[in-house]
N, C-alpha and C positions, 0 to 999 in steps of 0.2 A: 919479688920485684921483676917486672917485665922490662927488658931492654927496649922493646918496641914502644912502650908507653913513655919511657924516659926520653927517648929520642924524639918522639912526637911532641912531648911537652917542651923540651929544650928548643925545638924549632919554632913552636908556637910562641913561646915567651920571647925568643929572639926577634921574631917577626913583629910582635907588638911593641917591643922596645925600639925598633927601627921605624915603626909606623904608629906612633902614639895616637894620632887622630882616628885611625881605624878602630883602635880599642875604645876610644871615647864615643864612637858611633854605636858601640854595642852596650857598654856599661859605664856608669859613672866612675871617675878616677878612684874614689874611696872604696869601690867594690872590686878593684883589680885583683887583689890576692884571693878573695872569695871566688872570683871568676875562674882563676887558675885551679883552685882547689876542687871546685865542682867539675871542671873539665877533666882533671886527673882522675877523679872518682869514676866518672862515666867511662873514660878510656880504659881503666882497669876492669870495669864491669864488662865492657865489650870484649876485652882480651880474654877474660875468664870464660866467656861464652864461646870462645873459639872464633870470634869475629875480628875484623881489623880494629886496631886500637883507635885510629882517628874517628872523631865523632861524625855522625851523620848531620846533615843540614838541620833536620828536625831536632836532634839532640842539642845542637848548639843554640838554636832558636829558643828551645824550652828553657835552657839555662839563662839566656839573656832576658827572657820574659820574667822569670822568677826574680832575678836580681834587679829588674826595673819595676818590680811591684805589680806586674801584670798577671792576669789569670792565664792558666795554661789552656783555657778554652779558646778555640780559634773563632774568629768573627763569623765564619760561615762562607758560603759560596760567593758572596758579592765581592769581597776584597780579593779572595783567591782567584776568582774568575777574571777580575781586572788584571791581576798580575800575570795570569796564564795567557790571556789574550795579548796583552801589550808586550810581553817579554818571551814570546814563542814557547810557552809552556815549560820552560826550563826551571822556573821558580828560583832563580838565583838572586832576585831582587826582593828584599824584605823591608817592610815598613817598621821603623822604630823612631820614636820621638818625632813624629810627623814628617819624617824624611825616609827616603828609600836608600838602601845601601846594598852593595853587591857582595855575595858570599863567595864569589869566584876568586 
């Protein structure tokens, strides 16, 4: 068991408990536990590979897409191009459920 992963998970759960609307922007309430389980699995995988335990933006998005019943295939250049142009190519704004949210 990795201490880094446990600290990351504790901080993540604490954040979402204090900011429940942010969690609901990502996944439905009934999938909250599954969300944490998947994040923990990926964090352990990252740690085992010698990488930082915290998930990358893409890893987090992929988990959210799966839990929301979306394909892992990305729409292509059009949506990403809009995001890149409007938000200075930092790609911290992601569209879910017809709204944009910030991963920052």
